[in-house]
N, C-alpha and C positions, 0 to 999 in steps of 0.2 A: 725729069724725075731723078730724085736722089738715089744714087747707087751706093750700097754699103761698101765700105773699104774692105771688109772681111766678112765672110759668112761664119758665124759661130755655130759650133755643133749644138744640137738639141740634146740636153742632158736632163734626165729625170731626177726627181728628188732622192732617188736611191744611188745616184751617181752613174747609172747606166745610160748609154746612149738610147735615143728613141729607136734606132734600128735594132739594137740588142734586145730591148724590151719587146719590140714587135716580134722578133724571131722567137723569143722565149714564149710569148703569149700564143703564137700560132702553133708552135710545137706542142704546148700543153693542150690547146684546143683539139688538135688532131689526135693526141693521145687519148683524150676523153671520148672522142668519137669511136675509137677502137676500129672495128671492122666496118662501120658505117661510112659511106662516102660523104665527103664534104661537098655541099652544093652552094653555089652562089657565094663562095667564100670571098672573092674579090670585092663584090658589092657590099657584103656585110662588113668587111674591114674598112672599106672606104667610108661607109655611112657612120661607123663607130668613131672614126678619127675626124671626119670632115665636120660633123655637127658641132662638137665642142670647139674645134678650131675656129669655125665661123662665129660661134657665140662669144668666145673670148676676144677675138679681134674686133667684132662689132662693139663690144663693151669698151675695149681699149680706145677705139676711135670715136666713142660717144655716138655710135649709130651712123657715122659718116660712111656711106657705101663707097664713095669714090676713094677715100683713104684706105678703107679695108681692102678694096680691089687692088690698090697700088701695093699694099703690104704683101698681098698674096701673089702679085705679078700676073693677075688676070684682068680682063676688062670688066667693066661694071655690069654689062648685060649678063656675062657668065656668072658673076657673083649673085646677081638678082635671081637667076635661075636656080642656083644652089640654095640660096636662102628660102626660096619658095619650096623646093624639094624637101627641105628639112622643117618646113612650117615655122620658120623664124620670122618671116614677114607675111 
């Protein structure tokens, strides 16, 4: 498998890093909740990020699950499970 020479940081269109954007979004969400407890926040965030990630990569690889799994660094069976969870296949 081809290994990238360097991992490039994920930068948003606003110039912020993905981690900065995530931090800001979670802080804003918690502020909106106020005194209410956040529940299942990890699963909610993972679902929000994972679905578009899978959709874009599947489109990028023309639906090739093996290539998509390789891009993600996961095995194909794990990818299929995630695709099914998000009703992509």
